[in-house]
C-alpha positions as a LaTeX table, in Angstrom:
\begin{tabular}{lrrr}
\hline
Residue & $x$ (\AA) & $y$ (\AA) & $z$ (\AA) \\
\hline
Met1 & $-57.70$ & 42.43 & $-14.74$ \\
Lys2 & $-61.34$ & 41.23 & $-14.24$ \\
Glu3 & $-62.61$ & 44.72 & $-14.24$ \\
Tyr4 & $-61.48$ & 45.08 & $-17.84$ \\
Gly5 & $-63.09$ & 41.78 & $-18.80$ \\
Leu6 & $-59.63$ & 40.04 & $-19.10$ \\
Gln7 & $-58.81$ & 36.75 & $-17.40$ \\
Ala8 & $-55.25$ & 35.56 & $-17.25$ \\
Lys9 & $-54.66$ & 32.01 & $-18.61$ \\
Leu10 & $-51.79$ & 30.36 & $-16.91$ \\
Arg11 & $-50.43$ & 27.24 & $-18.08$ \\
Ile12 & $-48.56$ & 24.63 & $-16.02$ \\
Ser13 & $-45.14$ & 23.81 & $-17.36$ \\
Arg14 & $-44.41$ & 20.11 & $-17.22$ \\
Glu15 & $-40.71$ & 20.75 & $-17.92$ \\
Pro16 & $-38.30$ & 20.66 & $-15.06$ \\
Ser17 & $-37.57$ & 24.15 & $-13.76$ \\
Thr18 & $-34.08$ & 25.57 & $-13.38$ \\
Ser19 & $-35.33$ & 28.62 & $-11.50$ \\
Asn20 & $-34.11$ & 27.25 & $-8.19$ \\
Asn21 & $-30.49$ & 28.22 & $-9.30$ \\
Gln22 & $-29.37$ & 24.58 & $-10.01$ \\
Leu23 & $-27.72$ & 23.67 & $-13.11$ \\
Pro24 & $-29.23$ & 20.96 & $-15.29$ \\
Pro25 & $-27.10$ & 17.67 & $-14.90$ \\
Lys26 & $-24.18$ & 17.49 & $-17.17$ \\
Pro27 & $-24.19$ & 14.73 & $-19.65$ \\
Glu28 & $-22.06$ & 11.79 & $-18.79$ \\
Ile29 & $-18.80$ & 11.64 & $-20.59$ \\
Ser30 & $-16.63$ & 8.42 & $-20.70$ \\
Ile31 & $-13.16$ & 8.04 & $-19.76$ \\
Leu32 & $-12.22$ & 7.21 & $-23.35$ \\
Glu33 & $-13.94$ & 10.40 & $-24.66$ \\
Ile34 & $-11.92$ & 12.41 & $-21.98$ \\
Trp35 & $-8.77$ & 10.64 & $-23.12$ \\
Asp36 & $-9.42$ & 11.20 & $-26.85$ \\
Met37 & $-10.08$ & 14.95 & $-26.13$ \\
Tyr38 & $-6.83$ & 15.16 & $-24.19$ \\
Cys39 & $-4.96$ & 13.35 & $-27.01$ \\
Asp40 & $-6.17$ & 15.89 & $-29.53$ \\
Tyr41 & $-5.09$ & 18.71 & $-27.28$ \\
Arg42 & $-1.67$ & 17.23 & $-26.77$ \\
Lys43 & $-1.09$ & 15.98 & $-30.36$ \\
Pro44 & 0.52 & 19.19 & $-31.76$ \\
Ser45 & 3.14 & 19.31 & $-28.97$ \\
Leu46 & 4.13 & 15.57 & $-29.22$ \\
Arg47 & 6.27 & 13.76 & $-31.70$ \\
Glu48 & 4.26 & 11.63 & $-34.05$ \\
Thr49 & 5.83 & 8.38 & $-32.88$ \\
Thr50 & 5.20 & 9.21 & $-29.05$ \\
Phe51 & 1.57 & 10.15 & $-29.94$ \\
Lys52 & 0.89 & 7.01 & $-31.92$ \\
Asn53 & 2.82 & 4.51 & $-29.68$ \\
Ala54 & 2.25 & 5.89 & $-26.11$ \\
Tyr55 & $-0.98$ & 8.09 & $-26.15$ \\
Gln56 & $-3.03$ & 6.25 & $-28.78$ \\
Gly57 & $-1.14$ & 2.84 & $-28.24$ \\
His58 & $-0.11$ & 1.73 & $-24.73$ \\
Phe59 & $-2.14$ & 4.21 & $-22.64$ \\
Lys60 & $-5.39$ & 3.90 & $-24.55$ \\
Lys61 & $-5.02$ & 0.17 & $-24.59$ \\
Tyr62 & $-4.57$ & 0.25 & $-20.81$ \\
Ile63 & $-7.72$ & 2.28 & $-20.41$ \\
Glu64 & $-9.78$ & 0.11 & $-22.76$ \\
Thr65 & $-8.70$ & $-3.23$ & $-21.19$ \\
Ala66 & $-9.30$ & $-1.92$ & $-17.65$ \\
Val67 & $-12.68$ & $-0.71$ & $-18.36$ \\
Lys68 & $-13.57$ & $-4.02$ & $-20.12$ \\
Ala69 & $-12.01$ & $-6.06$ & $-17.21$ \\
Val70 & $-13.91$ & $-4.24$ & $-14.43$ \\
Lys71 & $-17.13$ & $-3.83$ & $-16.60$ \\
Cys72 & $-17.62$ & $-0.20$ & $-15.43$ \\
Glu73 & $-15.84$ & 3.17 & $-15.32$ \\
Asp74 & $-15.43$ & 3.34 & $-11.55$ \\
Tyr75 & $-12.07$ & 4.96 & $-11.16$ \\
Leu76 & $-11.09$ & 3.02 & $-8.15$ \\
Lys77 & $-11.70$ & $-0.28$ & $-9.78$ \\
Ile78 & $-9.79$ & 0.97 & $-12.81$ \\
Arg79 & $-6.95$ & 2.09 & $-10.76$ \\
Asn80 & $-6.75$ & $-1.15$ & $-8.79$ \\
Trp81 & $-6.97$ & $-3.31$ & $-11.82$ \\
Leu82 & $-4.17$ & $-1.26$ & $-13.61$ \\
Ile83 & $-1.81$ & $-1.43$ & $-10.72$ \\
Glu84 & $-2.33$ & $-5.23$ & $-10.29$ \\
Asn85 & $-2.05$ & $-6.08$ & $-14.05$ \\
Arg86 & $-0.06$ & $-3.53$ & $-15.90$ \\
Asn87 & 3.55 & $-2.16$ & $-15.85$ \\
His88 & 3.88 & 0.02 & $-12.69$ \\
Lys89 & 5.96 & 2.82 & $-14.23$ \\
Gln90 & 3.72 & 3.16 & $-17.27$ \\
Val91 & 0.56 & 3.11 & $-15.08$ \\
Lys92 & 1.95 & 5.93 & $-12.98$ \\
Glu93 & 2.50 & 7.94 & $-16.26$ \\
Leu94 & $-0.94$ & 7.16 & $-17.33$ \\
Phe95 & $-2.54$ & 8.40 & $-14.12$ \\
Ser96 & $-0.52$ & 11.66 & $-14.34$ \\
Asn97 & $-1.89$ & 12.06 & $-17.98$ \\
Leu98 & $-5.39$ & 11.09 & $-16.89$ \\
Ser99 & $-5.25$ & 13.73 & $-14.20$ \\
Lys100 & $-4.27$ & 16.37 & $-16.82$ \\
Ala101 & $-6.99$ & 15.15 & $-19.17$ \\
Tyr102 & $-9.67$ & 15.58 & $-16.42$ \\
Arg103 & $-8.24$ & 18.92 & $-15.63$ \\
Leu104 & $-8.71$ & 19.92 & $-19.25$ \\
Ala105 & $-12.31$ & 18.73 & $-19.19$ \\
Ile106 & $-13.03$ & 20.73 & $-16.02$ \\
Lys107 & $-11.44$ & 23.67 & $-17.64$ \\
Asn108 & $-13.79$ & 23.23 & $-20.61$ \\
Lys109 & $-16.78$ & 22.74 & $-18.15$ \\
Leu110 & $-17.42$ & 19.27 & $-19.13$ \\
Leu111 & $-16.81$ & 17.97 & $-15.74$ \\
Asn112 & $-16.52$ & 19.24 & $-12.18$ \\
His113 & $-14.58$ & 16.51 & $-10.48$ \\
Asn114 & $-11.06$ & 14.98 & $-11.22$ \\
Pro115 & $-10.91$ & 11.50 & $-9.61$ \\
Tyr116 & $-7.30$ & 10.91 & $-10.84$ \\
Glu117 & $-5.90$ & 14.04 & $-9.14$ \\
Gly118 & $-2.77$ & 13.03 & $-7.16$ \\
Met119 & $-3.20$ & 9.35 & $-8.03$ \\
Ala120 & 0.24 & 9.22 & $-9.71$ \\
Glu121 & 1.95 & 10.85 & $-6.78$ \\
Glu122 & 0.36 & 8.27 & $-4.36$ \\
Met123 & 2.18 & 5.35 & $-6.20$ \\
Thr124 & 5.59 & 4.61 & $-4.79$ \\
Asn125 & 8.25 & 2.69 & $-6.69$ \\
Lys126 & 8.91 & $-0.55$ & $-4.82$ \\
Gly127 & 12.37 & $-2.06$ & $-4.89$ \\
Met128 & 14.45 & $-4.58$ & $-2.69$ \\
Gln129 & 11.75 & $-7.14$ & $-1.71$ \\
Gly130 & 8.78 & $-4.76$ & $-2.06$ \\
Lys131 & 10.27 & $-2.02$ & 0.17 \\
Thr132 & 10.22 & 1.65 & $-0.67$ \\
Gln133 & 13.44 & 3.62 & $-1.15$ \\
Asp134 & 12.95 & 5.28 & 2.26 \\
Glu135 & 12.56 & 2.00 & 4.01 \\
Ile136 & 15.62 & 0.61 & 2.37 \\
Glu137 & 17.84 & 3.75 & 3.20 \\
Ser138 & 16.61 & 3.65 & 6.83 \\
Glu139 & 17.64 & 0.07 & 7.57 \\
Asn140 & 20.61 & $-0.51$ & 9.82 \\
Asp141 & 23.85 & $-1.68$ & 8.21 \\
Asn142 & 25.37 & $-4.13$ & 10.63 \\
Asp143 & 28.51 & $-4.88$ & 8.43 \\
Val144 & 31.42 & $-3.65$ & 10.40 \\
Leu145 & 33.94 & $-3.59$ & 7.56 \\
Asp146 & 31.73 & $-2.07$ & 4.83 \\
Lys147 & 29.40 & 0.76 & 5.70 \\
Thr148 & 28.20 & 1.38 & 2.14 \\
\hline
\end{tabular}
């Protein structure tokens, strides 16, 4: 290029480069934003009362109070707080729906990880003095007259 009297003027870019095949970081999306997106997705398939009372009522309030109580969006802290402070059956249903909400966000390329996956299945229903159903059924019955 010098033989023609031209000189290349190169500029140094101060912007971060994505040429190393790394995607730019995804913006943080809150648990409530994910929940609202999921509710909008589910609304047409739900009865109006179910949508208002459960999805926008109980479940959303559970999420809001848990986030406020633990003062962050750490999924383990939220999980533990909900299990300790809210109705066990409804918390299990909430975790199932949160997992679906996060799957929807992953499908829409908003997230790449579902921290609530399998969390509902991990919860067991406790009965008779804090024992699981399997523990109750496996206990020996020493009553000679009645084996029920």
